[in-house]
C-alpha positions as a Markdown table, in Angstrom:
| # | Residue | x | y | z |
|---|---|---|---|---|
| 1 | Met | 48.2 | -51.8 | -28.4 |
| 2 | His | 48.2 | -53.2 | -25.3 |
| 3 | Lys | 43.4 | -54.6 | -24.9 |
| 4 | Gly | 44.4 | -52.3 | -21.7 |
| 5 | Ala | 45.7 | -49.9 | -23.1 |
| 6 | Ser | 42.7 | -49.5 | -25.5 |
| 7 | Ala | 40.4 | -50.0 | -22.9 |
| 8 | Trp | 41.8 | -46.5 | -20.7 |
| 9 | Ile | 42.0 | -44.5 | -24.3 |
| 10 | Phe | 38.9 | -44.9 | -24.9 |
| 11 | Leu | 37.7 | -44.7 | -21.4 |
| 12 | Gly | 39.6 | -41.9 | -21.5 |
| 13 | Ile | 38.1 | -39.6 | -24.7 |
| 14 | Cys | 34.5 | -40.8 | -23.1 |
| 15 | Met | 35.2 | -38.8 | -19.8 |
| 16 | Leu | 36.3 | -36.1 | -21.7 |
| 17 | Thr | 33.3 | -36.3 | -24.2 |
| 18 | Ile | 31.2 | -36.7 | -20.5 |
| 19 | Gly | 32.7 | -33.5 | -19.3 |
| 20 | Leu | 32.2 | -31.6 | -22.2 |
| 21 | Phe | 29.1 | -32.3 | -22.3 |
| 22 | Ser | 28.6 | -30.9 | -18.9 |
| 23 | Ile | 30.6 | -28.0 | -18.8 |
| 24 | Ala | 28.3 | -27.0 | -22.4 |
| 25 | Gly | 25.0 | -28.1 | -20.8 |
| 26 | Arg | 26.3 | -25.8 | -17.7 |
| 27 | Ser | 27.1 | -23.2 | -19.9 |
| 28 | Asp | 23.5 | -23.3 | -20.7 |
| 29 | Gly | 22.0 | -23.8 | -18.3 |
| 30 | Gln | 23.5 | -20.5 | -16.3 |
| 31 | Lys | 22.4 | -18.6 | -18.7 |
| 32 | Asp | 19.3 | -19.7 | -18.6 |
| 33 | Ala | 19.5 | -19.5 | -14.7 |
| 34 | Gly | 21.0 | -15.3 | -15.1 |
| 35 | Arg | 17.9 | -14.7 | -17.2 |
| 36 | Gln | 15.2 | -16.5 | -14.6 |
| 37 | His | 16.8 | -14.6 | -11.7 |
| 38 | Lys | 16.7 | -11.6 | -13.8 |
| 39 | His | 12.6 | -11.8 | -14.5 |
| 40 | Asp | 12.6 | -12.7 | -10.7 |
| 41 | Ser | 14.1 | -10.3 | -9.7 |
| 42 | Thr | 11.2 | -8.7 | -7.5 |
| 43 | Ser | 13.2 | -5.0 | -8.0 |
| 44 | Asp | 12.3 | -4.6 | -12.0 |
| 45 | Tyr | 8.6 | -5.2 | -11.4 |
| 46 | Pro | 6.7 | -1.8 | -12.0 |
| 47 | Arg | 4.5 | -1.0 | -8.6 |
| 48 | Asp | 3.2 | 3.0 | -9.4 |
| 49 | Lys | 1.4 | 1.2 | -12.8 |
| 50 | Pro | -0.1 | -2.1 | -14.6 |
| 51 | Gly | 2.8 | -4.7 | -16.3 |
| 52 | Val | 2.6 | -8.1 | -16.7 |
| 53 | Gly | 6.2 | -8.3 | -15.8 |
| 54 | Gly | 8.7 | -11.8 | -15.9 |
| 55 | Pro | 7.2 | -14.6 | -18.5 |
| 56 | Val | 4.6 | -17.0 | -16.9 |
| 57 | Gly | 6.2 | -19.1 | -14.6 |
| 58 | Ser | 8.2 | -16.7 | -13.2 |
| 59 | Asp | 8.6 | -15.5 | -10.1 |
| 60 | Thr | 7.5 | -11.9 | -11.2 |
| 61 | Asp | 4.8 | -13.3 | -13.7 |
| 62 | Arg | 1.6 | -10.9 | -12.9 |
| 63 | Gly | 3.4 | -10.2 | -9.7 |
| 64 | Lys | 2.7 | -13.6 | -8.0 |
| 65 | Leu | 5.9 | -14.1 | -5.7 |
| 66 | Val | 6.8 | -10.4 | -6.2 |
| 67 | Ala | 7.0 | -9.2 | -1.9 |
| 68 | Gly | 5.0 | -6.5 | -0.9 |
| 69 | Phe | 6.9 | -3.5 | 1.5 |
| 70 | Arg | 6.8 | -4.5 | 5.0 |
| 71 | Asp | 9.8 | -6.5 | 6.8 |
| 72 | Pro | 9.2 | -9.5 | 5.8 |
| 73 | Arg | 11.1 | -10.7 | 9.6 |
| 74 | Leu | 8.2 | -9.3 | 11.9 |
| 75 | Pro | 5.0 | -11.0 | 11.9 |
| 76 | Pro | 2.2 | -11.3 | 9.4 |
| 77 | Val | -0.3 | -8.0 | 9.7 |
| 78 | Pro | -3.3 | -7.9 | 11.4 |
| 79 | Val | -6.6 | -8.2 | 9.5 |
| 80 | Val | -8.6 | -5.8 | 8.9 |
| 81 | Val | -12.2 | -6.3 | 8.7 |
| 82 | Pro | -14.1 | -3.7 | 7.9 |
| 83 | Asp | -17.4 | -2.5 | 9.8 |
| 84 | Val | -16.9 | -5.7 | 11.9 |
| 85 | Pro | -15.0 | -5.5 | 15.3 |
| 86 | Asp | -12.8 | -7.4 | 16.7 |
| 87 | Leu | -12.5 | -9.6 | 20.3 |
| 88 | Pro | -10.5 | -8.5 | 22.8 |
| 89 | Phe | -9.4 | -12.1 | 24.8 |
| 90 | Lys | -7.9 | -12.8 | 28.1 |
| 91 | Met | -4.9 | -14.4 | 28.9 |
| 92 | Val | -6.7 | -17.7 | 31.5 |
| 93 | Asp | -4.6 | -20.3 | 33.1 |
| 94 | Gly | -2.2 | -20.2 | 29.6 |
| 95 | Phe | -5.4 | -20.4 | 27.2 |
| 96 | Lys | -6.2 | -17.2 | 25.5 |
| 97 | Glu | -10.7 | -16.6 | 26.2 |
| 98 | Phe | -12.7 | -14.7 | 24.3 |
| 99 | His | -16.6 | -14.6 | 25.2 |
| 100 | Leu | -19.3 | -14.8 | 22.5 |
| 101 | His | -22.4 | -13.3 | 23.4 |
| 102 | Ala | -25.1 | -14.9 | 21.5 |
| 103 | Glu | -28.3 | -12.7 | 21.2 |
| 104 | Val | -30.1 | -10.6 | 18.5 |
| 105 | Val | -29.4 | -7.7 | 16.8 |
| 106 | Lys | -30.2 | -4.7 | 14.3 |
| 107 | Arg | -28.2 | -4.0 | 11.7 |
| 108 | Glu | -28.0 | -1.3 | 9.7 |
| 109 | Leu | -27.7 | -2.5 | 6.5 |
| 110 | Leu | -28.1 | 0.8 | 4.4 |
| 111 | Pro | -28.9 | 4.6 | 6.2 |
| 112 | Asp | -32.0 | 4.6 | 7.3 |
| 113 | His | -32.6 | 0.5 | 6.8 |
| 114 | Gln | -32.7 | -1.3 | 10.6 |
| 115 | Met | -32.7 | -4.4 | 10.2 |
| 116 | Asn | -33.1 | -7.2 | 12.7 |
| 117 | His | -30.7 | -10.7 | 13.2 |
| 118 | Trp | -29.5 | -13.5 | 15.3 |
| 119 | Gly | -25.5 | -12.5 | 16.2 |
| 120 | Tyr | -22.7 | -12.4 | 18.6 |
| 121 | Asn | -21.4 | -9.4 | 20.6 |
| 122 | Gly | -24.1 | -7.1 | 19.0 |
| 123 | Thr | -23.6 | -7.2 | 15.3 |
| 124 | Phe | -23.6 | -10.4 | 12.5 |
| 125 | Pro | -21.4 | -11.6 | 10.9 |
| 126 | Gly | -19.9 | -11.6 | 14.8 |
| 127 | Pro | -16.2 | -10.1 | 16.0 |
| 128 | Thr | -13.5 | -11.3 | 15.0 |
| 129 | Ile | -11.4 | -13.9 | 16.4 |
| 130 | Gln | -7.9 | -13.4 | 15.6 |
| 131 | Ala | -4.8 | -16.0 | 17.2 |
| 132 | Val | -1.6 | -17.2 | 15.8 |
| 133 | Glu | -0.6 | -20.8 | 15.8 |
| 134 | Gly | 0.3 | -22.8 | 18.4 |
| 135 | Asp | -1.9 | -20.8 | 20.9 |
| 136 | Lys | -4.3 | -22.4 | 23.5 |
| 137 | Val | -7.8 | -21.2 | 23.0 |
| 138 | Arg | -10.8 | -20.8 | 25.5 |
| 139 | Ile | -14.8 | -19.2 | 23.4 |
| 140 | Val | -17.2 | -18.6 | 26.0 |
| 141 | Val | -20.5 | -18.9 | 24.5 |
| 142 | His | -23.4 | -17.1 | 26.7 |
| 143 | Asn | -26.7 | -18.1 | 25.2 |
| 144 | His | -28.8 | -15.2 | 25.5 |
| 145 | Leu | -31.1 | -16.5 | 22.4 |
| 146 | Pro | -34.7 | -18.1 | 23.4 |
| 147 | Glu | -33.6 | -21.3 | 22.3 |
| 148 | Glu | -31.2 | -23.4 | 22.3 |
| 149 | Thr | -27.3 | -23.1 | 20.7 |
| 150 | Thr | -23.7 | -24.5 | 19.9 |
| 151 | Leu | -20.7 | -23.1 | 18.1 |
| 152 | His | -18.7 | -25.3 | 15.3 |
| 153 | Leu | -15.6 | -23.8 | 15.0 |
| 154 | His | -15.4 | -24.5 | 10.4 |
| 155 | Gly | -12.7 | -26.4 | 9.5 |
| 156 | Leu | -10.4 | -26.9 | 12.6 |
| 157 | Glu | -9.4 | -29.7 | 13.9 |
| 158 | Leu | -9.9 | -30.7 | 16.7 |
| 159 | Leu | -11.6 | -32.4 | 19.7 |
| 160 | Asn | -14.6 | -34.7 | 18.4 |
| 161 | Ser | -16.1 | -33.4 | 21.5 |
| 162 | Met | -15.8 | -29.5 | 20.3 |
| 163 | Asp | -17.0 | -30.3 | 17.2 |
| 164 | Gly | -20.4 | -29.0 | 18.3 |
| 165 | Val | -22.8 | -30.9 | 16.8 |
| 166 | Pro | -26.0 | -30.7 | 18.8 |
| 167 | Tyr | -27.0 | -33.7 | 20.4 |
| 168 | Leu | -24.4 | -35.9 | 18.1 |
| 169 | Gln | -21.1 | -34.6 | 20.4 |
| 170 | Gln | -22.6 | -32.3 | 22.8 |
| 171 | Ser | -25.8 | -31.2 | 24.5 |
| 172 | Pro | -27.4 | -28.1 | 23.4 |
| 173 | Ile | -26.6 | -24.6 | 25.6 |
| 174 | Lys | -29.7 | -23.8 | 27.3 |
| 175 | Pro | -31.1 | -19.8 | 27.6 |
| 176 | Gly | -29.0 | -18.1 | 30.1 |
| 177 | Lys | -27.1 | -20.3 | 29.8 |
| 178 | Ala | -23.7 | -20.4 | 28.4 |
| 179 | Gly | -20.5 | -23.6 | 27.1 |
| 180 | Thr | -16.9 | -23.5 | 26.3 |
| 181 | Tyr | -14.7 | -25.2 | 23.8 |
| 182 | Glu | -11.8 | -25.3 | 23.9 |
| 183 | Leu | -8.5 | -25.9 | 21.0 |
| 184 | Thr | -5.5 | -25.9 | 20.7 |
| 185 | Leu | -4.0 | -24.2 | 16.9 |
| 186 | His | -2.3 | -26.0 | 14.9 |
| 187 | Gln | -3.7 | -24.9 | 11.4 |
| 188 | Thr | -3.4 | -21.7 | 9.8 |
| 189 | Gly | -5.5 | -19.0 | 7.7 |
| 190 | Thr | -9.1 | -18.6 | 7.3 |
| 191 | Phe | -12.0 | -19.9 | 9.5 |
| 192 | Phe | -15.0 | -19.3 | 10.6 |
| 193 | Tyr | -17.5 | -19.8 | 13.7 |
| 194 | His | -20.9 | -20.4 | 13.4 |
| 195 | Ser | -24.6 | -22.1 | 15.1 |
| 196 | His | -25.0 | -25.4 | 13.7 |
| 197 | Asp | -28.3 | -24.9 | 13.7 |
| 198 | Pro | -29.5 | -23.8 | 9.9 |
| 199 | Met | -32.4 | -21.2 | 11.1 |
| 200 | Gln | -29.9 | -19.7 | 13.1 |
| 201 | Glu | -27.1 | -19.4 | 10.7 |
| 202 | Val | -29.7 | -17.9 | 8.4 |
| 203 | Met | -30.5 | -15.2 | 10.2 |
| 204 | Gly | -27.2 | -14.4 | 10.7 |
| 205 | Met | -25.0 | -15.9 | 13.0 |
| 206 | Val | -21.1 | -16.4 | 11.5 |
| 207 | Gly | -18.0 | -14.5 | 12.5 |
| 208 | Leu | -14.9 | -15.4 | 11.5 |
| 209 | Phe | -11.7 | -17.2 | 13.1 |
| 210 | Ile | -8.4 | -15.7 | 11.9 |
| 211 | Ile | -5.0 | -17.6 | 11.9 |
| 212 | His | -2.4 | -16.1 | 11.6 |
| 213 | Pro | 1.1 | -18.2 | 10.9 |
| 214 | Lys | 3.8 | -17.3 | 13.4 |
| 215 | Gln | 6.2 | -16.6 | 11.2 |
| 216 | Ala | 4.1 | -14.2 | 8.7 |
| 217 | Ile | 4.4 | -16.4 | 5.0 |
| 218 | Thr | 6.2 | -15.0 | 2.0 |
| 219 | Pro | 5.8 | -13.4 | -0.2 |
| 220 | Ala | 4.9 | -10.5 | 2.9 |
| 221 | Val | 1.9 | -9.0 | 2.4 |
| 222 | Asp | 1.4 | -5.1 | 3.3 |
| 223 | His | -2.5 | -4.9 | 3.2 |
| 224 | Asp | -5.1 | -8.5 | 4.7 |
| 225 | Phe | -8.8 | -8.0 | 4.6 |
| 226 | Ala | -11.5 | -10.4 | 5.1 |
| 227 | Leu | -14.6 | -10.3 | 3.8 |
| 228 | Val | -17.9 | -11.4 | 4.2 |
| 229 | Met | -20.6 | -12.1 | 1.6 |
| 230 | Gln | -24.4 | -12.5 | 2.9 |
| 231 | Glu | -28.4 | -12.9 | 1.6 |
| 232 | Phe | -31.6 | -12.4 | 3.1 |
| 233 | Thr | -35.1 | -12.1 | 2.5 |
| 234 | Ile | -36.8 | -8.9 | 4.3 |
| 235 | Arg | -40.3 | -8.5 | 2.4 |
| 236 | Gly | -41.0 | -4.5 | 2.5 |
| 237 | Gly | -43.4 | -3.3 | 5.9 |
| 238 | Val | -41.2 | -6.4 | 8.0 |
| 239 | Asn | -37.6 | -5.4 | 9.3 |
| 240 | Thr | -36.9 | -9.4 | 9.8 |
| 241 | Pro | -35.4 | -12.1 | 7.2 |
| 242 | Asp | -37.7 | -14.5 | 6.4 |
| 243 | Pro | -35.8 | -17.9 | 7.1 |
| 244 | Leu | -37.9 | -19.8 | 4.6 |
| 245 | Asn | -38.1 | -17.9 | 1.6 |
| 246 | Met | -35.1 | -18.0 | -0.9 |
| 247 | Asp | -36.3 | -15.1 | -3.1 |
| 248 | Phe | -33.3 | -13.2 | -1.7 |
| 249 | Asn | -33.4 | -9.0 | -2.6 |
| 250 | Trp | -30.5 | -8.4 | 0.8 |
| 251 | Phe | -27.0 | -8.6 | -0.5 |
| 252 | Thr | -24.5 | -7.7 | 2.7 |
| 253 | Ile | -20.8 | -7.7 | 3.1 |
| 254 | Asn | -20.2 | -7.3 | 6.4 |
| 255 | Gly | -23.2 | -6.6 | 7.0 |
| 256 | Arg | -23.4 | -4.2 | 4.9 |
| 257 | Ser | -25.4 | -3.7 | 1.7 |
| 258 | Ala | -23.3 | -1.6 | -0.6 |
| 259 | Pro | -22.6 | 1.7 | -1.0 |
| 260 | Tyr | -22.5 | 1.3 | 3.2 |
| 261 | Thr | -20.1 | -0.4 | 3.0 |
| 262 | Thr | -16.4 | 1.1 | 4.1 |
| 263 | Pro | -13.6 | 1.3 | 1.1 |
| 264 | Leu | -10.5 | -1.1 | 1.7 |
| 265 | Leu | -7.5 | 1.7 | 1.2 |
| 266 | Val | -3.9 | 0.0 | 0.2 |
| 267 | Arg | -0.6 | 2.4 | -0.6 |
| 268 | Leu | 0.0 | 2.5 | -4.4 |
| 269 | Gly | 3.1 | -0.4 | -4.9 |
| 270 | Ser | 1.9 | -2.6 | -2.2 |
| 271 | Arg | 1.0 | -6.7 | -2.2 |
| 272 | Val | -2.2 | -6.6 | -0.5 |
| 273 | Arg | -4.2 | -10.1 | 0.5 |
| 274 | Ile | -8.1 | -10.2 | -0.1 |
| 275 | Arg | -9.8 | -13.3 | 2.1 |
| 276 | Phe | -13.5 | -14.1 | 1.3 |
| 277 | Leu | -16.3 | -15.7 | 3.3 |
| 278 | Asn | -19.3 | -16.7 | 1.7 |
| 279 | Phe | -22.0 | -17.8 | 4.1 |
| 280 | Ser | -24.9 | -17.1 | 1.8 |
| 281 | Thr | -27.8 | -19.4 | 2.0 |
| 282 | Asp | -28.2 | -20.5 | -1.1 |
| 283 | Asp | -26.1 | -18.3 | -3.6 |
| 284 | His | -22.0 | -18.8 | -4.8 |
| 285 | His | -20.4 | -15.4 | -4.9 |
| 286 | Pro | -18.1 | -14.8 | -8.0 |
| 287 | Met | -16.0 | -12.4 | -7.1 |
| 288 | His | -14.2 | -9.4 | -9.7 |
| 289 | Leu | -11.9 | -6.8 | -8.9 |
| 290 | His | -11.5 | -4.4 | -12.3 |
| 291 | Gly | -8.0 | -3.0 | -12.7 |
| 292 | His | -6.1 | -5.8 | -11.4 |
| 293 | Thr | -5.4 | -9.3 | -11.8 |
| 294 | Phe | -4.7 | -11.3 | -9.2 |
| 295 | Trp | -3.4 | -15.2 | -7.8 |
| 296 | Val | -5.9 | -17.5 | -6.4 |
| 297 | Thr | -3.6 | -17.9 | -2.8 |
| 298 | Gly | -6.2 | -19.9 | 0.2 |
| 299 | Thr | -8.7 | -22.3 | 0.5 |
| 300 | Glu | -10.8 | -22.4 | 4.1 |
| 301 | Gly | -8.3 | -25.6 | 3.9 |
| 302 | Gly | -5.6 | -23.1 | 4.1 |
| 303 | Arg | -2.6 | -21.4 | 1.8 |
| 304 | Ile | -2.3 | -24.1 | -1.8 |
| 305 | Pro | 1.3 | -23.6 | -2.8 |
| 306 | Pro | 2.5 | -21.6 | -5.3 |
| 307 | Ser | 2.7 | -24.0 | -8.3 |
| 308 | Ala | -1.2 | -24.5 | -8.0 |
| 309 | Trp | -2.3 | -21.0 | -8.0 |
| 310 | Ile | -4.5 | -19.6 | -10.3 |
| 311 | Pro | -4.0 | -16.3 | -11.9 |
| 312 | Gly | -7.8 | -13.9 | -12.4 |
| 313 | Asn | -10.4 | -11.3 | -12.1 |
| 314 | Thr | -12.8 | -12.8 | -10.7 |
| 315 | Val | -12.9 | -16.1 | -8.4 |
| 316 | Leu | -16.2 | -18.2 | -7.8 |
| 317 | Val | -16.6 | -18.1 | -3.9 |
| 318 | Gly | -18.8 | -20.9 | -3.1 |
| 319 | Val | -21.5 | -21.8 | -0.3 |
| 320 | Ala | -19.7 | -22.3 | 3.1 |
| 321 | Gln | -15.7 | -21.5 | 1.7 |
| 322 | Val | -13.1 | -19.1 | 1.5 |
| 323 | Arg | -10.8 | -18.3 | -0.9 |
| 324 | Glu | -7.7 | -15.8 | -0.6 |
| 325 | Ile | -6.3 | -13.6 | -3.2 |
| 326 | Glu | -3.3 | -11.5 | -3.6 |
| 327 | Phe | -2.1 | -9.0 | -6.2 |
| 328 | Ile | -0.1 | -6.1 | -6.5 |
| 329 | Ala | -1.8 | -2.9 | -6.1 |
| 330 | Asn | 0.1 | -1.3 | -8.6 |
| 331 | Asn | -2.7 | 0.3 | -10.8 |
| 332 | Pro | -4.1 | 3.5 | -8.9 |
| 333 | Gly | -7.1 | 4.4 | -8.7 |
| 334 | Asp | -11.0 | 3.5 | -7.4 |
| 335 | Trp | -11.7 | 0.3 | -8.2 |
| 336 | Ile | -15.1 | -1.3 | -8.2 |
| 337 | Leu | -14.7 | -4.9 | -6.1 |
| 338 | His | -18.0 | -6.9 | -6.9 |
| 339 | Cys | -20.4 | -10.3 | -7.5 |
| 340 | His | -20.8 | -10.6 | -10.9 |
| 341 | Met | -24.2 | -12.4 | -10.5 |
| 342 | Phe | -26.4 | -9.4 | -11.9 |
| 343 | His | -29.4 | -9.7 | -8.9 |
| 344 | His | -26.6 | -9.5 | -6.4 |
| 345 | Met | -25.6 | -5.8 | -7.5 |
| 346 | Met | -28.2 | -4.8 | -6.7 |
| 347 | Asn | -30.4 | -4.3 | -3.3 |
| 348 | His | -34.5 | -4.7 | -3.7 |
| 349 | Met | -33.6 | -6.3 | -7.4 |
| 350 | Ile | -33.6 | -2.5 | -8.8 |
| 351 | Ser | -31.1 | 0.0 | -9.8 |
| 352 | Pro | -31.0 | 3.6 | -10.5 |
| 353 | Val | -31.1 | 2.0 | -14.2 |
| 354 | Gly | -33.3 | 1.0 | -17.4 |
| 355 | Pro | -36.6 | 1.3 | -18.7 |
| 356 | Gly | -38.8 | 1.2 | -15.5 |
| 357 | Ser | -36.7 | 4.2 | -13.2 |
| 358 | Arg | -37.5 | 7.1 | -16.2 |
| 359 | Lys | -39.7 | 9.5 | -14.6 |
| 360 | Gln | -43.1 | 9.5 | -16.0 |
| 361 | Ala | -46.2 | 11.4 | -16.7 |
| 362 | Ala | -50.1 | 10.1 | -17.5 |
| 363 | Gly | -49.1 | 6.2 | -17.5 |
| 364 | Lys | -46.1 | 7.8 | -20.1 |
| 365 | Phe | -41.8 | 8.2 | -20.3 |
| 366 | Leu | -41.8 | 12.3 | -21.0 |
| 367 | Asp | -38.1 | 11.4 | -22.8 |
| 368 | Pro | -39.3 | 10.0 | -25.2 |
| 369 | Arg | -35.0 | 7.8 | -25.7 |
| 370 | Tyr | -36.5 | 5.7 | -23.1 |
| 371 | Arg | -39.6 | 4.1 | -24.8 |
| 372 | Phe | -38.5 | 0.4 | -24.3 |
| 373 | Pro | -40.3 | -2.4 | -23.6 |
| 374 | Gly | -39.6 | -6.0 | -22.5 |
| 375 | Tyr | -38.3 | -5.1 | -18.7 |
| 376 | Leu | -39.5 | -3.7 | -15.7 |
| 377 | Gln | -37.1 | -1.6 | -13.3 |
| 378 | Met | -37.1 | 0.6 | -10.1 |
| 379 | Glu | -34.9 | 3.2 | -8.8 |
| 380 | Gly | -32.2 | 1.7 | -6.7 |
| 381 | Met | -32.9 | 2.7 | -3.0 |
| 382 | Met | -29.5 | 4.7 | -2.7 |
| 383 | Ala | -29.5 | 6.5 | -6.1 |
| 384 | His | -31.0 | 9.1 | -4.8 |
| 385 | Pro | -30.2 | 9.6 | -0.9 |
| 386 | Thr | -31.8 | 12.2 | 1.8 |
| 387 | Arg | -28.6 | 14.5 | 3.1 |
| 388 | Glu | -28.9 | 12.1 | 6.7 |
| 389 | Gln | -28.2 | 9.3 | 4.7 |
| 390 | Ala | -25.1 | 10.8 | 1.9 |
| 391 | Ala | -24.0 | 12.6 | 5.8 |
| 392 | Lys | -24.0 | 9.2 | 6.7 |
| 393 | Leu | -22.4 | 7.5 | 4.1 |
| 394 | Glu | -19.7 | 10.6 | 3.6 |
| 395 | Ala | -19.2 | 10.2 | 7.6 |
| 396 | Met | -17.5 | 7.0 | 6.9 |
| 397 | Lys | -14.2 | 6.2 | 6.2 |
| 398 | Gly | -12.4 | 6.3 | 3.1 |
| 399 | Thr | -14.6 | 7.6 | 1.2 |
| 400 | Ser | -13.5 | 11.3 | 1.2 |
| 401 | Gly | -12.5 | 12.2 | -2.5 |
| 402 | Leu | -14.2 | 9.9 | -4.5 |
| 403 | Lys | -16.4 | 11.4 | -7.3 |
| 404 | Glu | -19.6 | 12.9 | -7.0 |
| 405 | Met | -22.1 | 10.2 | -7.0 |
| 406 | Trp | -20.4 | 7.7 | -6.6 |
| 407 | Tyr | -22.8 | 6.3 | -4.3 |
| 408 | Met | -25.1 | 5.8 | -7.6 |
| 409 | Met | -24.1 | 2.8 | -9.7 |
| 410 | Met | -22.8 | 0.6 | -5.7 |
| 411 | Glu | -25.3 | -1.5 | -4.5 |
| 412 | Gly | -25.6 | -4.9 | -3.3 |
| 413 | Leu | -22.7 | -7.2 | -3.2 |
| 414 | His | -20.3 | -3.8 | -3.4 |
| 415 | Ser | -16.6 | -2.6 | -2.4 |
| 416 | Ile | -14.4 | -0.4 | -3.7 |
| 417 | Val | -10.5 | -0.8 | -3.2 |
| 418 | Arg | -9.0 | 2.5 | -3.0 |
| 419 | Val | -5.2 | 2.5 | -4.4 |
| 420 | Leu | -3.9 | 5.9 | -3.5 |
| 421 | Pro | -0.5 | 7.1 | -3.6 |
| 422 | Pro | 1.9 | 7.8 | -0.5 |
| 423 | Asp | 0.6 | 10.8 | 0.2 |
| 424 | Lys | -3.4 | 10.2 | -0.4 |
| 425 | Tyr | -2.9 | 7.1 | 1.4 |
| 426 | Asp | -1.4 | 8.2 | 4.6 |
| 427 | Ala | -3.5 | 11.9 | 4.4 |
| 428 | Leu | -6.9 | 9.4 | 4.2 |
| 429 | Met | -6.2 | 7.4 | 6.9 |
| 430 | Ser | -5.5 | 10.4 | 9.1 |
| 431 | Arg | -9.1 | 11.2 | 8.8 |
| 432 | Lys | -8.0 | 14.2 | 6.4 |
| 433 | Thr | -10.4 | 14.9 | 3.4 |
| 434 | Leu | -9.7 | 14.8 | -0.7 |
| 435 | Pro | -11.2 | 16.9 | -3.5 |
| 436 | Pro | -14.2 | 14.9 | -5.3 |
| 437 | Gly | -12.9 | 12.8 | -7.8 |
| 438 | Ala | -8.6 | 12.8 | -6.3 |
| 439 | Asn | -7.8 | 9.5 | -6.6 |
| 440 | Val | -9.3 | 8.9 | -10.5 |
| 441 | Pro | -6.1 | 9.2 | -12.6 |
| 442 | Gly | -6.8 | 10.8 | -16.3 |
| 443 | Arg | -9.6 | 12.8 | -18.3 |
| 444 | Asp | -13.3 | 11.3 | -18.1 |
| 445 | Pro | -14.8 | 9.2 | -21.0 |
| 446 | Ala | -18.1 | 11.1 | -21.4 |
| 447 | Gly | -17.0 | 15.1 | -20.0 |
| 448 | Glu | -15.5 | 16.7 | -17.0 |
| 449 | His | -18.9 | 18.4 | -16.7 |
| 450 | Gln | -21.6 | 16.2 | -17.6 |
| 451 | His | -24.1 | 15.4 | -14.6 |
| 452 | Glu | -28.0 | 14.0 | -15.6 |
| 453 | His | -28.5 | 13.3 | -11.8 |
| 454 | Lys | -29.0 | 16.3 | -9.3 |
| 455 | His | -28.9 | 16.0 | -5.7 |
């Protein structure tokens, strides 16, 4: 055969072989893609009961990329910061102009426990600033404190003169005077503002600065919350934090200690984002959510690419750090959300259980079962609230329908995530009442009528 003809025949056989392998490869790939697509479909992800979703790495793996019910074409849902107001603004010369008043504030950390702090606009943490990517923002700080102050916009990339470090970049704002900070927002995520005087920060001077993207991030969330954790040393007989002492005995979420922290209400099956800011003086907080697996999706630097998200049910939030988590609320019930540092789960380092909490007569325990040596605990501060204190707890939005004496083990850095079927969610959002325990599915392991504690 002619050499040229042989070469063409050989080339043809090679091309045919490559083609067959390519077809076989495409066929296998299409099968895999079909299987992957089936797993990635969010329509079969369980929204009303726990479920792991598709295989590890798929879109539905532990609900990773399962969207909420909200139309993704709508603007981002506003962030809810329980027990802290938003800061209003007015448009002035093309700027969203906010006014912050640095001042001494009084906050009721627990019912009938009024404490003196430093904050903004009558509260600590200060009111939440919410703006949108691309906004021109002006913040006017009015100093009503007895000393100089400044404002630092933590994590924001801005003009050096606007960074708020006294003397290095600006002259301090003197008492009775005002300072003006201006910037154009190009970042998105969870940021915060605070004084850049460490002792003023110890007294409580911080507030959230939320920057929403122009278009909602996918997957869309239905509920977006933010929680600020802080800690203070407040000795008996005084109502003002001791900024020189680091033996902390008060822990707050959004300026309140549990059980005086307003629950987070979410509709069953929805996608939820929770933003944690740790503005404690010295302690990190491993924040733990019961009953759900979440993904860590953001930091104080903004959103993390989905390929780097980490699943878990506890996230460590270091001092001055932000961590954002997202999850599908598909496990109905009333779920604890708390710091897992044991002393941070108490007010004044005391709890309603333990040998030291048992009633004694003539120096002896009345109940012989509690004759355990070794450690001292005292009864929790809200274990047996007065009628007036209980009324304040029960008047908080979202507490109706919790089991009787729900506040017994709620202290320090505790909150509650209430995953509610639509009818119960709508009832609570409209301030209707629910019977005790209405949102706790299943039987009581200790018996329905077993109550050792008396009101």
